[in-house]
N, C-alpha and C positions, 0 to 999 in steps of 0.2 A: 499645417492646416490651412487654407487659405481662407481669407477672411474677403468675403464680397463686400464692396464699397458702392455707395450711390445706389443702392438695388431697388428697383418699383415693382419688377414682377414678381407674383405667388411663386411658393417655394415647389410647386408642383408643376408649373411648366419649367421652371430653371430645371429641374431632376430630368425634363422630358427632353434637354440638351446635352447627353451624355456628352455625343459628338458634336462638340460646340465648335473642334477648328478645321474643319473641312479643309480649308487650304494652307495649314501648318507645312511645313516640312523638315525633314534637319538637315541642317547646313554644316558642310564639312568644310568651314572658312577659317582662316586664321583669328583667333578672340584675341581680345585687349589683354594685354599683360597683366594687369591686375583688374580679373574684374569684379564691378562693385553694385553692377547694374540691378533692378529689378526686375524680375519676371512679370507677362501683364498677360492676363485673360480678361479677353470681353466674350458676352455672350448675350444673343439676342436685344442689341443695341438698336435703339429706335431714338430718333431727335425730329420733331417738326417744328415750323415758324410757322403759328397761323395755321391755313391748309396745305401748306408746303411742306412732304413728308422728305425731308432732306437726308435722312440715315433709315433705312428698310431692314435692321437686322441684320446687322455686322457678327460676324462670329471670325474671333482670331485670337490665335495665342503666340506671343514674344517672348522668346527665350531671355532671360538674364543676359545684361549684354551685348545683346544682336541689335547692327545697325538696321533700320528698317527707313526705306524712303518710301513714299505714298504718293501716287502721281493721278494723274485726269484731268479732263477738261476742267475750264470753269464753272460753278455751280453744283457739281458732280457728290460735294460732301466730304472732301479731303481736312479742309481747315475747319469744318463743322467738328469733324470725328478729333482732330487734334485738341482741341480747345476744352470735348471732353475729356476726355483722356489727363488734362492737365487741370480741370478741375473751374474753368473757365464759363463754362455753360452748362445747365441742369440737364441730366438726363429724362428724358419723360419713359422710358422703358428697359430693362436689360440691366447689365450691370456691368461694373468694370472693377479689376483685384488685381492687386500687386504681390499676391502671396503672403503679407503681413501688413502689420498696422505699419503707417508712414506718417511721416512729420512734413510740414510744409515745405522746408529747404529740402526733402527729398527731389521733389519735381520741380522744374525749371522751364521758362520758353525762353528763348531767342527769337523775334520778329522782323520783319522785315525793315520796318525803322529802328534805328536805333535806341530812341527814345530817351535821349541824354538829358539829365539836368543840367540845362545852359549855365547857370549860377551857380555849378560846386565846378570844381579841376577834377581831372581825370579818377587821380586818387580815390577822392570820396563819390564821384557817379559807381566805381568799382563797389566799395563799401556798400551802396544801396543794398546791393544781394544778398548781404550777412541777415536782411532782415532784424531779428529780434536779437541777433548777436552782433550788431552794430556797433552797442556800445560796450564791447567787451575790451577786454586788455588786450589783444592780440588780433583786433579788428584791422588797425594798419597793416601791421606782416602780412596777414594773410592777403588782403588787398595788394599788397606790396607783387606777392609771391603769384598772386593772379596774373597780375600786370606780365610779368616775367614769363609766363605760360603761353601768352598770346603776343610778346615780342614787342611789346609796349613798355620798358622798363624807363626808360626816359623821356617818356610822355607821361610822366605821374602827376606833375605839376601845371600842365598844360589844362586849358579853357578847349573845352569841346567846338568850339567857334572856329580855332584855329587848326582841326584836325580833318585830315581828307574822308571821304566816303569810307574806304576800305580801316582807317585806322579807328574809326566810330564806332565801325562793327564789331573792331577786336576788342574795344572797352567794350563793346554790348553784350559779345563772348564771354570776356573778364568777369561783368557783373554778375553771367549766369554761374559761370564755374565757381566763384570764391567761395558757395556753402558746400560744395562737393556734392553737386546732385548724384543721385540714385537715375534719373531718367530725364533725359534732356531733349526737348521738346523742339523742335526749328521750323517756324512757320515762315516758308520763302526767304529764310535772313539774307541772301545773296545778290537777290532778283534785280537791286538796284543799281549793284556792282558795272563796272566794265569788264571784258571778257580776261584779261589778265589778272585785276584784281582779285575776280569772283575765284580763278584756278588758284591763287595763293590762297585763297580761306578758305576752298574744298580742302588744299593739302593742310591747313592748320585745324579743321575739323577732323579730319583724318586722325590728325597725330595728337590730338588732346584727348579725344577718344579712347585710342589706343593704352593711354597714357592713364588713364583716370578710371576706365572700364565700364561707364555708363549705359543705359540703355538709349539709344538714339533715334529718335521718329521726326523723320524729315519730310517737309511735305513738300515739294516741288514742281513746280511746270517744266521744266527742263530735265529731258529724260536723260540725255551723256549724265549730267549732273548727278543724276537716282544711279546708274550703273557703275558710277566711276567710284563712290563713295559707299552703296550698300552693300549689304549681303543679301538684301532682299527687297523686292521692290513689288509695291499693291499697286495694281490700278482699280482707282473706283468708279464703278458706271451707275449713276442710277439710284446713287446710296447704297449699293452691294460694292463687294470686293469678287470683281470680274476676272482678275488674272493674278495670279502670285508666280512670281518668279525667282528662284534662289541663283544669286551670282554668286559662283564658286570659284571665279577669277583671282589669282592669287596677290597678295598685298604684297609691294605699291603697285596699283592698279598702272598696265601700258596704256595711257590714254591715245586712241586710234588705233588699237591692235584691234585684228578680226573678230577675235574673239568678244569684244565690247560692243563693237559696231554689230555683231550680229543680233545681242541682245537688245541691244537699243532700237535697232530696226523690228525687232518682233514685237516690242513695246508700242512702238509707234504705230504700225500697222496693225494691232488691235485698236490703239483707239482711233484710229482714222476711220476703220470697218464699224467701230460704234457712232461714228460722224455719220455715215453712210445709213445706218441704220433708222438713224433719227430723221 
């Protein structure tokens, strides 16, 4: 039985939303090797900042272990949706549920900025992700394992100031992974990286997702990144889900393939037509 979290709509209105996921689709995609992610159900989600209604009734279901990308022009509400899912903002109306009771370490967020502690070495920065378990006897071992997963075991004793931009983001990813989250939200984590480093990080994100099996939710402005990584791409327009695209391309994805180019073109066409309508 699913337990709704942070719910502020009356039960009668929630009950009237029986078909709450009109955009959800069955994805016949290669799943993670060991799925441990949580399913995510959203009903009638609304969020305003003052007089600006950013989200206007989001209905969505994400199966456990799915990789979902969210795209849309600036100000459409995609980052707000991500922050609500992560519990970083308060819901005005509607509900978000994960199918069961959750712990703080079950949901982690990776931001565009690495947000590393400059006075702490790399290993200690990763340990921060353990939260209340940071004082446990196996904290060092868990942090070292996370660094191995992101390919930075040899940087454990370095200061953040000597790392490249890509290495800093790998540390940030290790910090997010160290608690073995069941939902990992990515808020434009690769936006500041150069093209080659970005592709390398995309491959790393896909690998750790497949290895750990968490549910992944990526906010990005890069449509090519969305179709390269995700099982499913959601286009947010004026606070609503305007387009839901299933990406059935086999993994590993062949970048530059006609299949991915066609999907990217379809999504871009929708985004550009939305600009023409405004």
